[in-house]
Structures are given as C-alpha cells and as structure tokens.
C-alpha positions as CSV (number, residue, x, y, z in Angstrom):
1,X,13.5,-3.3,-4.2
2,X,14.3,0.6,-4.8
3,X,11.9,2.6,-3.7
4,X,10.4,3.5,-6.7
5,X,7.1,4.0,-8.5
6,X,5.2,1.8,-10.2
7,X,5.8,3.4,-13.5
8,X,9.3,3.7,-12.8
9,X,10.2,-0.2,-11.8
10,X,8.4,-0.8,-15.4
11,X,10.6,1.7,-17.2
12,X,13.8,0.6,-15.1
13,X,13.5,-2.7,-15.6
14,X,13.4,-2.5,-19.2
15,X,15.9,-0.2,-19.4
16,X,18.3,-3.5,-17.2
17,X,17.5,-5.9,-20.1
18,X,17.8,-3.0,-22.2
19,X,20.9,-2.7,-21.4
20,X,22.0,-6.6,-21.5
21,X,20.7,-6.4,-24.9
22,X,22.8,-3.3,-25.8
23,X,26.1,-4.8,-23.8
24,X,25.8,-7.7,-25.8
25,X,25.6,-5.6,-29.4
26,X,28.1,-3.3,-29.0
27,X,30.7,-5.9,-27.7
28,X,29.9,-8.2,-30.4
29,X,30.1,-5.1,-32.8
30,X,33.7,-3.9,-31.5
31,X,34.6,-7.5,-32.2
32,X,33.6,-7.6,-35.4
33,X,35.1,-4.5,-36.0
34,X,38.2,-5.7,-34.1
35,X,38.3,-9.0,-36.1
36,X,37.7,-7.1,-39.0
37,X,40.6,-5.0,-38.7
38,X,43.0,-6.9,-37.6
39,X,42.3,-9.2,-41.5
40,X,42.6,-6.5,-43.3
41,X,46.1,-5.9,-41.8
42,X,47.1,-9.5,-41.5
43,X,45.8,-10.2,-45.7
44,X,48.3,-6.9,-46.2
45,X,51.5,-8.9,-44.5
46,X,50.5,-12.2,-46.5
47,X,51.1,-9.8,-50.0
48,X,54.0,-8.1,-48.6
49,X,55.3,-12.0,-47.8
50,X,54.2,-13.0,-51.8
51,X,55.5,-10.0,-52.9
52,X,59.5,-9.8,-51.2
53,X,59.4,-14.1,-51.6
54,X,59.2,-12.9,-55.5
55,X,62.6,-11.4,-55.6
56,X,64.5,-13.2,-54.0
57,X,67.0,-15.0,-56.3
58,X,68.8,-18.3,-54.6
59,X,72.5,-19.0,-56.8
60,X,73.8,-22.4,-56.6
61,X,75.9,-21.7,-53.0
62,X,73.0,-21.2,-51.4
63,X,73.0,-17.3,-51.4
64,X,70.0,-15.1,-52.2
65,X,70.3,-11.7,-53.7
66,X,67.4,-8.6,-52.6
67,X,66.3,-6.6,-56.4
68,X,67.2,-3.4,-54.4
69,X,65.5,-1.7,-57.8
70,X,62.2,-3.3,-57.0
71,X,63.0,-2.6,-53.2
72,X,63.6,1.3,-53.0
73,X,60.7,2.0,-55.4
74,X,57.7,0.0,-52.9
75,X,57.5,2.9,-49.7
76,X,59.3,1.8,-47.8
77,X,60.3,4.4,-46.7
78,X,57.9,6.1,-44.9
79,X,57.0,6.1,-41.7
80,X,53.6,7.6,-41.2
81,X,51.2,5.9,-43.4
82,X,51.1,2.4,-43.6
83,X,54.5,1.7,-42.3
84,X,55.6,-1.9,-43.3
85,X,59.0,-3.3,-41.6
86,X,61.2,-5.9,-43.7
87,X,64.1,-7.8,-42.6
88,X,66.3,-10.6,-44.5
89,X,67.7,-13.1,-42.6
90,X,70.4,-15.4,-43.5
91,X,70.9,-19.5,-42.6
92,X,72.3,-18.9,-39.4
93,X,69.6,-15.6,-38.6
94,X,71.7,-12.9,-39.0
95,X,70.4,-9.7,-40.8
96,X,71.7,-9.2,-44.2
97,X,69.1,-6.6,-45.6
98,X,65.6,-4.7,-44.3
99,X,64.1,-2.4,-44.9
100,X,65.0,1.7,-44.8
101,X,62.1,2.4,-42.6
102,X,63.7,0.5,-40.7
103,X,66.5,2.7,-39.9
104,X,68.8,2.3,-36.7
105,X,65.3,-0.6,-35.3
106,X,65.5,-4.4,-36.2
107,X,62.7,-6.8,-35.9
108,X,63.3,-10.2,-33.7
109,X,63.5,-13.8,-34.9
110,X,61.0,-15.0,-32.7
111,X,62.2,-19.3,-33.0
112,X,61.2,-21.8,-35.2
113,X,58.5,-22.2,-33.5
114,X,56.8,-19.0,-34.4
115,X,57.1,-19.1,-37.8
116,X,53.7,-18.7,-40.0
117,X,52.4,-17.2,-36.9
118,X,51.0,-13.6,-36.2
119,X,52.6,-12.1,-33.6
120,X,51.4,-8.3,-31.9
121,X,54.7,-7.3,-30.1
122,X,56.3,-3.3,-30.8
123,X,59.0,-1.6,-32.5
124,X,60.5,0.9,-31.0
125,X,57.3,1.8,-28.3
126,X,55.3,1.1,-31.5
127,X,53.0,-1.6,-31.5
128,X,53.3,-4.0,-34.3
129,X,52.0,-7.9,-36.0
130,X,54.8,-9.7,-37.3
131,X,55.1,-13.0,-39.2
132,X,57.9,-14.7,-39.9
133,X,58.5,-17.1,-43.1
134,X,61.3,-19.6,-44.4
135,X,63.3,-19.1,-47.6
136,X,64.1,-22.4,-48.7
137,X,66.3,-23.3,-51.7
138,X,64.8,-26.7,-52.2
139,X,64.4,-28.7,-49.1
140,X,67.1,-26.4,-47.6
141,X,66.3,-23.4,-45.7
142,X,68.6,-20.7,-46.5
143,X,67.2,-17.7,-44.4
144,X,64.0,-15.9,-43.0
145,X,61.8,-13.4,-44.0
146,X,60.3,-11.7,-41.4
147,X,57.5,-8.7,-42.0
148,X,56.1,-6.4,-39.6
149,X,53.4,-4.0,-40.2
150,X,52.3,-1.4,-37.5
151,X,48.7,-1.1,-35.3
152,X,49.0,2.3,-35.1
153,X,46.2,3.5,-37.0
154,X,44.2,-0.2,-36.2
155,X,45.0,0.6,-32.4
156,X,43.3,4.2,-33.3
157,X,40.4,2.9,-34.8
158,X,39.3,0.4,-32.0
159,X,40.0,3.2,-29.5
160,X,37.6,5.5,-31.0
161,X,35.2,2.5,-31.7
162,X,35.6,1.5,-27.8
163,X,35.2,5.4,-26.7
164,X,32.6,6.0,-28.8
165,X,30.2,3.1,-27.6
166,X,30.9,4.0,-23.8
167,X,30.1,6.9,-24.5
168,X,27.0,6.1,-26.2
169,X,26.0,3.2,-23.9
170,X,24.9,5.9,-21.1
171,X,23.1,8.7,-23.5
172,X,20.9,5.8,-24.8
173,X,20.5,4.2,-21.7
174,X,19.0,7.5,-20.5
175,X,17.3,8.4,-23.5
176,X,15.6,4.7,-23.8
177,X,14.8,5.5,-20.1
178,X,12.7,8.2,-20.1
179,X,10.7,7.7,-23.6
180,X,9.9,3.9,-22.0
181,X,8.9,6.0,-18.7
182,X,6.3,7.8,-20.5
183,X,5.3,4.8,-22.4
184,X,4.7,2.9,-19.0
185,X,3.0,6.3,-17.9
186,X,0.4,5.8,-20.5
187,X,0.2,2.1,-20.0
188,X,-0.8,2.7,-16.9
189,X,-2.7,5.2,-17.2
190,X,-6.1,2.0,-16.4
191,X,-4.2,1.5,-12.6
192,X,-5.1,5.3,-12.1
193,X,-8.5,5.4,-13.0
194,X,-8.9,2.2,-10.8
195,X,-6.8,4.1,-7.9
196,X,-8.7,7.1,-8.3
197,X,-12.5,5.2,-8.7
198,X,-11.4,3.0,-5.5
199,X,-10.7,5.8,-3.5
200,X,-14.3,7.0,-3.3
201,X,-15.3,4.3,-2.9
202,X,-17.3,3.4,0.0
203,X,-19.6,1.2,2.4
204,X,-22.5,3.6,1.5
205,X,-21.4,4.7,-2.0
206,X,-21.1,1.2,-3.9
207,X,-22.1,2.2,-7.4
208,X,-18.8,3.7,-8.8
209,X,-17.6,2.2,-11.4
210,X,-14.0,2.1,-13.3
211,X,-13.8,3.6,-17.2
212,X,-12.7,-0.3,-19.1
213,X,-10.0,0.5,-21.4
214,X,-10.3,0.5,-25.5
215,X,-7.8,-2.3,-25.6
216,X,-8.8,-5.9,-24.1
217,X,-6.1,-6.4,-22.8
218,X,-4.3,-7.8,-19.0
219,X,-5.6,-3.9,-17.8
220,X,-9.4,-3.9,-19.6
221,X,-9.7,-7.8,-17.9
222,X,-8.4,-6.4,-14.2
223,X,-10.7,-3.7,-14.6
224,X,-13.4,-6.1,-16.0
225,X,-13.4,-8.0,-12.8
226,X,-12.5,-4.8,-10.3
227,X,-15.8,-3.7,-11.5
228,X,-18.0,-7.2,-11.4
229,X,-16.0,-7.9,-7.7
230,X,-17.4,-4.7,-7.2
231,X,-21.2,-5.8,-8.2
232,X,-21.4,-8.5,-5.8
233,X,-20.0,-6.6,-2.9
234,X,-22.8,-3.8,-3.7
235,X,-25.5,-6.7,-4.5
236,X,-23.9,-8.4,-1.3
237,X,-24.3,-5.6,1.1
238,X,-27.9,-4.5,-0.7
239,X,-29.2,-8.2,0.5
240,X,-28.1,-7.7,4.1
241,X,-29.0,-3.8,4.6
242,X,-32.9,-6.2,2.9
243,X,-32.0,-8.8,5.4
244,X,-31.8,-6.4,8.0
245,X,-34.7,-4.7,7.6
246,X,-36.8,-7.6,7.1
247,X,-35.4,-9.2,10.3
248,X,-35.9,-6.4,12.1
249,X,-39.5,-5.8,11.3
250,X,-40.2,-9.7,11.6
251,X,-38.3,-9.8,15.4
252,X,-40.9,-6.3,16.0
253,X,-44.4,-8.0,15.4
254,X,-44.8,-10.8,17.5
255,X,-42.9,-8.5,20.3
256,X,-45.8,-5.7,19.3
257,X,-48.3,-8.0,19.8
258,X,-47.1,-9.9,22.9
259,X,-46.7,-6.8,24.4
260,X,-50.2,-5.2,23.0
261,X,-52.0,-7.8,24.5
262,X,-50.3,-7.5,28.5
263,X,-51.0,-4.0,27.9
264,X,-54.6,-5.2,27.4
265,X,-54.8,-7.4,29.5
266,X,-53.3,-5.6,32.9
267,X,-56.2,-2.3,32.5
268,X,-58.3,-4.2,34.2
269,X,-59.1,-7.4,36.0
270,X,-60.2,-10.3,33.8
271,X,-61.4,-13.7,34.2
272,X,-59.4,-16.3,35.3
273,X,-59.9,-18.2,31.0
274,X,-59.3,-14.2,29.6
275,X,-55.8,-15.1,31.2
276,X,-55.2,-17.3,30.5
277,X,-56.6,-17.2,26.8
278,X,-53.8,-14.1,26.2
279,X,-51.7,-16.4,28.5
280,X,-51.2,-18.9,25.7
281,X,-51.3,-15.9,22.7
282,X,-48.4,-15.0,24.1
283,X,-46.6,-18.4,24.5
284,X,-47.5,-18.8,20.9
285,X,-46.0,-15.7,19.5
286,X,-42.6,-16.1,21.6
287,X,-42.8,-19.8,19.8
288,X,-42.9,-18.4,17.0
289,X,-40.6,-15.9,17.6
290,X,-38.0,-18.9,19.1
291,X,-38.3,-20.2,16.1
292,X,-37.7,-17.5,13.7
293,X,-34.7,-16.3,15.7
294,X,-33.3,-20.0,15.2
295,X,-33.8,-19.5,11.7
296,X,-31.9,-16.5,11.6
297,X,-28.7,-17.8,13.6
298,X,-28.9,-21.0,11.1
299,X,-29.0,-18.9,8.3
300,X,-26.0,-16.9,9.7
301,X,-23.9,-19.8,10.8
302,X,-24.0,-21.5,6.8
303,X,-23.5,-18.5,5.3
304,X,-20.1,-19.4,4.1
305,X,-19.4,-22.8,6.1
306,X,-19.1,-25.4,3.1
307,X,-15.7,-26.6,5.0
308,X,-17.9,-27.7,7.9
309,X,-20.0,-29.9,5.8
310,X,-19.1,-33.3,6.3
311,X,-19.3,-36.3,3.7
312,X,-20.8,-39.8,5.0
313,X,-22.9,-42.4,4.0
314,X,-26.7,-41.2,4.6
315,X,-29.9,-43.9,4.1
316,X,-32.0,-41.5,2.5
317,X,-35.3,-43.4,3.7
318,X,-34.2,-43.7,7.3
319,X,-34.2,-39.6,7.6
320,X,-37.3,-39.5,5.1
321,X,-39.2,-41.8,7.9
322,X,-37.2,-40.2,10.5
323,X,-38.2,-36.6,9.9
324,X,-42.2,-37.9,9.0
325,X,-42.2,-39.6,12.3
326,X,-40.7,-36.2,14.1
327,X,-44.3,-33.8,11.8
328,X,-46.9,-37.0,12.7
329,X,-48.6,-34.5,15.2
330,X,-48.9,-31.9,12.3
331,X,-49.8,-34.2,9.8
332,X,-52.7,-36.2,12.6
333,X,-53.9,-32.3,13.3
334,X,-54.9,-31.7,10.0
335,X,-55.6,-35.7,8.9
336,X,-53.0,-35.5,6.2
337,X,-52.3,-38.7,4.5
338,X,-48.7,-38.9,4.1
339,X,-47.3,-41.6,1.7
340,X,-44.2,-43.0,0.7
341,X,-43.0,-45.1,-2.3
342,X,-39.6,-46.4,-1.1
343,X,-38.4,-49.2,-3.6
344,X,-35.0,-49.7,-2.0
345,X,-32.5,-48.2,0.0
346,X,-31.1,-45.0,-0.9
347,X,-27.2,-44.1,-0.1
348,X,-25.3,-40.7,-0.7
349,X,-22.8,-39.4,0.3
350,X,-23.5,-36.3,2.1
351,X,-24.0,-34.1,5.6
352,X,-26.4,-36.0,7.5
353,X,-27.6,-32.9,9.6
354,X,-27.6,-30.5,6.7
355,X,-30.1,-33.3,5.1
356,X,-32.2,-33.5,8.2
357,X,-32.8,-29.6,8.1
358,X,-33.1,-29.5,4.5
359,X,-35.9,-32.5,4.5
360,X,-37.2,-31.3,7.3
361,X,-38.4,-27.4,6.0
362,X,-39.2,-28.9,2.6
363,X,-41.9,-31.8,4.3
364,X,-42.9,-28.7,6.9
365,X,-43.9,-26.9,4.3
366,X,-45.9,-29.6,2.3
367,X,-47.8,-30.1,5.2
368,X,-48.4,-26.9,6.2
369,X,-50.2,-25.9,2.8
370,X,-52.0,-28.7,2.4
371,X,-55.5,-28.6,3.6
372,X,-57.2,-31.1,5.9
373,X,-57.6,-34.3,5.1
374,X,-54.8,-33.9,2.3
375,X,-52.2,-36.0,0.6
376,X,-48.6,-35.9,0.7
377,X,-46.2,-38.3,-1.3
378,X,-42.8,-38.3,-1.0
379,X,-41.2,-40.7,-3.6
380,X,-37.3,-42.0,-4.4
381,X,-36.3,-43.3,-7.6
382,X,-32.8,-42.9,-9.9
383,X,-32.4,-41.7,-12.8
384,X,-29.8,-41.1,-15.1
385,X,-27.1,-42.7,-12.6
386,X,-28.5,-39.9,-9.8
387,X,-31.2,-40.0,-6.8
388,X,-33.8,-38.6,-6.8
389,X,-36.5,-37.6,-4.1
390,X,-39.8,-36.3,-5.2
391,X,-42.5,-34.4,-2.2
392,X,-45.4,-33.3,-4.0
393,X,-49.0,-32.1,-2.0
394,X,-52.9,-31.0,-3.4
395,X,-52.4,-27.7,-1.7
396,X,-52.3,-24.3,-3.0
397,X,-49.9,-24.3,-5.5
398,X,-48.1,-21.5,-6.0
399,X,-48.5,-18.6,-8.8
400,X,-45.7,-19.1,-12.0
401,X,-44.4,-15.6,-11.8
402,X,-43.4,-16.1,-7.7
403,X,-42.1,-19.2,-8.2
404,X,-38.5,-17.3,-8.7
405,X,-39.7,-15.5,-5.6
406,X,-39.8,-18.5,-3.1
407,X,-35.8,-19.2,-2.0
408,X,-35.7,-15.4,-1.2
409,X,-35.5,-14.2,2.4
410,X,-38.7,-13.9,4.7
411,X,-40.9,-14.0,1.2
412,X,-44.1,-16.0,1.4
413,X,-46.2,-16.5,-1.2
414,X,-49.9,-14.3,-0.5
415,X,-49.3,-14.3,2.9
416,X,-52.5,-11.6,3.1
417,X,-54.4,-14.5,0.9
418,X,-54.0,-17.0,3.4
419,X,-53.4,-15.5,7.2
420,X,-54.1,-17.9,8.3
421,X,-50.9,-19.8,7.4
422,X,-47.8,-19.0,9.7
423,X,-44.7,-18.6,8.7
424,X,-41.2,-16.2,8.6
425,X,-40.6,-16.8,5.0
426,X,-37.2,-17.9,5.7
427,X,-37.6,-22.1,5.6
428,X,-37.2,-22.5,1.5
429,X,-33.9,-19.8,2.0
430,X,-32.5,-22.2,4.5
431,X,-33.2,-24.8,2.3
432,X,-31.7,-23.3,-0.9
433,X,-28.5,-21.7,0.2
434,X,-28.2,-25.5,2.5
435,X,-28.3,-27.3,-1.4
436,X,-25.2,-24.9,-2.8
437,X,-23.7,-26.7,0.2
438,X,-24.4,-29.8,-0.4
439,X,-24.7,-29.8,-4.6
440,X,-28.1,-31.2,-4.3
441,X,-29.7,-30.1,-7.4
442,X,-33.3,-28.2,-6.6
443,X,-36.4,-28.2,-8.7
444,X,-39.9,-26.6,-7.7
445,X,-43.3,-27.2,-10.1
446,X,-45.9,-26.4,-8.7
447,X,-50.0,-25.0,-10.3
448,X,-52.5,-22.6,-7.9
449,X,-55.1,-24.6,-6.3
450,X,-53.7,-28.0,-7.2
451,X,-50.1,-28.9,-5.6
452,X,-47.1,-28.1,-4.9
453,X,-43.7,-30.8,-6.0
454,X,-40.1,-30.1,-5.0
455,X,-37.3,-32.5,-6.6
456,X,-33.8,-32.9,-5.0
457,X,-31.9,-34.5,-7.4
458,X,-28.0,-35.8,-5.3
459,X,-25.1,-35.7,-6.7
C-alpha cells in the first residue's frame, strides 16, 4: 500500500472504483456509437443496391443494360461527400461499367462466398466498406453488382470520439480525486477529533471525551464506544487508586498498633504477665495483618482469572458441611447453633476451591455478626430448575441504604458502632468477584437487629 494518508487512501480507493466504472461506460459508449455509425453506412449501401438493381434491364439473351441517364443524375461524380462507388460485372466477373468517381480505380470481386456480406477493405489506401450481390434473370446469375462507401468520415468521427474520451478520462479522474479528497476530509473529521482527544488523554487526565458527531453513523458509534471505554478505564483507575489508598490505610493500622505497643513495652521493665499480654496482643494484630494480606492477594489473583475457573461436579452438601466443621470453634465460642436443611444431595458444575472460599466467607460473616446464643440456618432447595442455597442468621443486620455498598472493598457496615467485631471489609468483595467468575447469582436482604439472609442461586 502506498504511504498515503487515510484521507488520500479513501479518495484513491474511490477513484480506482470510479475509474473502472467510467472505463466501462466509455467503452460501451464508444462501441455503441461505432455500431450506430456502421449501421447507418450499411443502410445507405443497401439503399444504393436497391436503386441500382431497379435500374437494370435484362434482355432474352441474359444481357443487362444500365440506365445511364439516371446514373449520371446521381452524385457519383463527387469524391468528397459520402462518396458511393459502384461497379457492374458480367457473369464472368468482367467489369462492364463503374461509377465515374472510381476513375482509374476498380472494386475487386471477393468471391461467391462473400455475397451479401459487408467487408471492410481499401481503395487507393482509402478505407471503404463494400458489399456484392448477384444480378439474376430468373434463377440464373447474369452478373454481379458491387457497391462500396467510404469510411473516412466514419473513422474520423470514431477517432475524434476516442481521442475525446482518452483526454477526458484522466481529467475527469483528477477532478473526482480532488472532490473525493475534500469530501473524505470532511467525512473523517470526527477521526481527527478522536486523534486530538486521544493525544491529550494521560493517566492523570482521563476526563476528556470525544465530541459525538451529529450524524449517528459508524463514526458516531466509534466515538461513543471510545467514550464508554474511557469511562470504564477512568472508573477502573479510580477504583485502583481507592483500593491502593484503602489497602495502605488498612495495612498501616495494625503495623502502627504493633509498633506503638512494642514502644510502650520497652520504655520500662514490665512484669511477665504484662509482657505476655502485650505479646499476645501483637500476635493477634500480626494474625489480622496476615489475614488482610491473604485477602488482598486473593483479590489480585482472581481479578481477571475467569479462564482458570474449573468446571467439575461438586456436592454442595459436602462443601457446606466441611466449612461448618472447620468454623465450629468460632460457633462454639459464641454458643451459636448452626442448623442445616438438605432434603437431598445437590450437585452443581463449578470450581470446588473457589466455591469453598465463597461459602467460607459467607458462613464466617454470619457467625461474626450473630450475637452469643444466636442461630444460623442453612437451607438448600430446587426452584425453577436451579439449585438455591440460603444462609440466614439472627444477627445485627444491615441498614437498607448500605446494602448496595457492602460488596465494595474495605467497606464495613457500622464499624464504629460495633468495634468489637473485627474485619477487613474484603470478604464480601471477594465473594462478589468469585460469584461473577462462576456465574453464581447472589442476593442479600437484611433487617436491622433481626438478621441477614444471603441467597446463592446456581446456574
């Protein structure tokens, strides 16, 4: 491809297609004119044959006579205006008479096979078209009539037409190229706007948007799609900035607590019990920090890893019971009763490892936000051909206006009201991401001081 600009390539491609079309039109035009010119000459020659055959008189001895007076009256003496050449031959193809404009020239008999056929030949280097026909007396051929007409005028017309077409062809293409280039420039103006806008977009300036064209064509769709892409990128960058900020804050908090505790601890000698108490407190903060790091790594790992999710038959009953057993120390410490209702064995096609993370986070949250001596119930059923799991507790509940926010990273509902409940605010965010990866529908409903119900609907 030639190193043209996009605008010139559009005009160039348009000119190529237009050139092919114009070439076809010019060829058809030239051939049509040529056919009409030669048809007109053929008609004139046929008329001459009819006239001359009508002037011939044949006697009983098969000799024919020509009306000389009529012959002389017609314009056979001229050679400059549509000259018509005529020759009469006897039965032996010997010349009997010819038109005066032939002078010292003669028309040649071309053989019986060329009777009634138009033939292009020449007369003293002058192009002519001639036809020959028999002169009959009854069924007997007594001679031949040859009529020819000059092609000078016809060829001059065709040559002039050809030259005009050849000269006008590049001129037309040049004019069309200039017009096409102007039109193409106006048509791709939105592309220039896209380039200009894209050049000013950086990671620190994602707010610029492409002005949408007035016509809702392909360029409108392209501009709209790019604007939507920029919206998604800007939102993703903002979420990343927020996540980085929140993660930094969450990581600093336990580190600051550990540092402060150790600084207080070394200021003066302490009793063994004091050392033990502070060290255990630091260990708990380290565990909290380690849990936060694990969850952050988990979020990063499964951010865009749908292609690595497995599809295997998983027995939900077993998965839930394993999680309940693993979390039994937590439920026993708060004397929480966990009940299950599994009418039958429920199998789903999903990733067992990722599903265990979802179920573990949800049951852990239910136990965390349920007061002592509370209850957590887990029910499974089949609704509309889909497997439905419901995890319900009678804990502190969530405000309705906060239900839309609970899946955001580091968001914790009423964290200041319940400081005794520790957490990172990443559990439900991880659950939401994994549910999207596994195409599991999750719904949460809650009432303050009555409890929360989480519903998982498997495809």
